[in-house]
C-alpha positions in Angstrom: 0.0 -0.1 0.3 1.3 3.6 -0.7 0.3 6.7 1.1 0.7 10.0 -0.8 1.8 13.2 1.3 1.4 15.8 -1.8 4.3 14.8 -3.9 6.0 12.3 -1.6 4.8 8.8 -2.0 5.7 6.2 0.8 5.2 2.6 0.5 4.0 1.2 3.9 5.1 -2.2 4.9 2.9 -4.7 6.2 1.7 -4.0 9.7 1.4 -0.3 9.2 -2.0 1.9 8.8 -3.0 5.5 8.4 -4.7 6.6 11.7 -8.4 8.0 10.8 -8.9 11.7 11.5 -10.7 10.6 14.7 -7.4 8.9 15.9 -5.2 11.9 15.1 -7.6 14.2 16.8 -5.5 15.9 19.7 -2.3 14.7 18.6 0.2 17.6 17.3 2.0 15.5 14.7 0.5 17.6 11.8 1.2 21.0 13.1 3.9 21.6 10.4 1.1 20.9 7.5 -1.2 18.6 5.8 -0.2 14.8 6.2 -0.8 11.4 7.8 0.0 9.5 10.7 1.2 5.9 10.2 1.4 3.4 13.0 2.6 -0.1 13.4 1.2 -1.4 16.8 2.9 -4.7 16.6 6.0 -3.2 16.0 5.4 0.0 18.3 6.7 2.3 15.7 4.6 5.6 14.6 5.3 7.8 11.8 4.1 11.1 10.8 4.6 12.8 7.7 3.4 16.1 6.5 4.2 19.0 4.2 4.1 22.8 3.8 4.7 25.2 1.4 6.5 28.5 2.7 6.9 31.8 0.9 9.9 32.6 -0.8 11.3 35.0 2.0 10.8 32.1 4.5 12.9 29.7 2.4 15.7 32.3 1.7 15.8 33.0 5.4 15.7 29.7 7.2 17.4 26.8 5.6 16.6 23.4 6.6 19.4 23.4 8.9 17.8 26.1 10.6 14.6 24.6 10.3 15.7 21.2 12.0 17.5 23.0 14.7 14.2 25.2 15.5 12.3 22.2 15.5 14.7 20.3 18.0 14.6 23.4 20.4 10.5 23.1 20.2 10.4 19.1 20.8 13.1 19.7 23.6 10.6 22.0 25.4 7.6 19.7 25.0 9.3 16.5 26.1 11.2 17.9 28.9 9.3 16.3 31.5 10.1 12.8 29.8 13.5 13.6 30.6 14.2 14.7 26.9 18.0 14.0 25.7 19.0 15.0 22.1 21.4 12.4 20.6 22.7 14.7 17.9 22.3 16.3 14.2 22.7 14.0 11.0 21.5 14.1 7.6 19.3 11.0 6.0 18.4 10.3 2.6 14.9 10.2 1.7 14.2 8.8 -1.6 17.0 10.4 -3.0 16.7 13.8 -1.3 18.8 15.0 1.5 17.0 15.6 4.9 18.4 17.0 7.9 17.6 15.5 11.1 18.1 14.7 14.7 17.4 12.0 17.1 16.5 12.0 20.9 15.3 9.8 23.7 12.6 10.6 26.4 10.3 8.8 28.4 6.6 8.2 27.8 4.4 6.3 30.3 7.4 4.8 32.1 8.6 3.5 28.5 12.0 4.3 27.1 11.3 6.0 23.6 13.5 7.0 20.7 12.7 9.5 17.9 14.1 10.8 14.9 12.8 14.0 12.9 13.7 14.9 9.3 13.0 17.9 7.2 13.8 17.8 3.6 12.8 20.2 0.7 11.6 19.0 -2.3 10.7 21.4 -5.4 10.3 24.4 -2.7 8.2 22.5 -0.5 9.3 21.3 3.2 8.7 17.9 4.2 8.6 16.8 7.9 8.8 13.2 9.0 8.8 12.3 12.6 9.4 8.4 13.7 8.8 7.3 17.2 9.9 4.0 18.4 10.5 2.0 21.7 14.4 2.4 22.5 14.3 -1.3 23.5 13.3 -2.3 19.8 15.6 0.2 18.2 17.6 -2.2 16.0 14.5 -3.6 14.4 12.6 -0.5 14.1 15.5 1.8 12.5 15.6 -1.1 10.0 11.8 -0.6 8.9 12.1 3.1 9.1 15.2 3.5 7.0 13.6 1.1 4.2 10.2 3.0 4.2 12.6 6.4 3.7 15.0 5.1 1.3 12.0 4.0 -1.2 10.1 7.2 -1.0 9.2 8.2 -4.5 8.7 11.9 -5.5 5.9 12.3 -7.8 6.9 15.7 -9.0 
């Protein structure tokens, strides 16, 4: 199955499903624009993907590196009560595009969690991807997430 987020097409592995509008209500995953939230309950992975077109001035003033650093500060504040720790900044490939990213750890409902947030620009449009998984399942979770991101297709 494929999910389309504007020009980003993501092939969804077995076990994942898109959350309904009712399930997404109250979640703040899509604050950056229109998109989808994907979940694999068996693997304990959640991925949100969204897009937003910014104006020319905003694109000139804020690079993806600037945007990912601002996002990290915002997420650090939101997850402070969960013992948030940033593991560092990196670059990832998403369907042939370079994404700026950071990885972090925190605790939610007494469960150690890890996350990676990515920002990439394709044809002047910003795409935001947030991936969450249980830290205890990191190796398997990252393998699934990397495969999904590597196989993203850009439709325009």
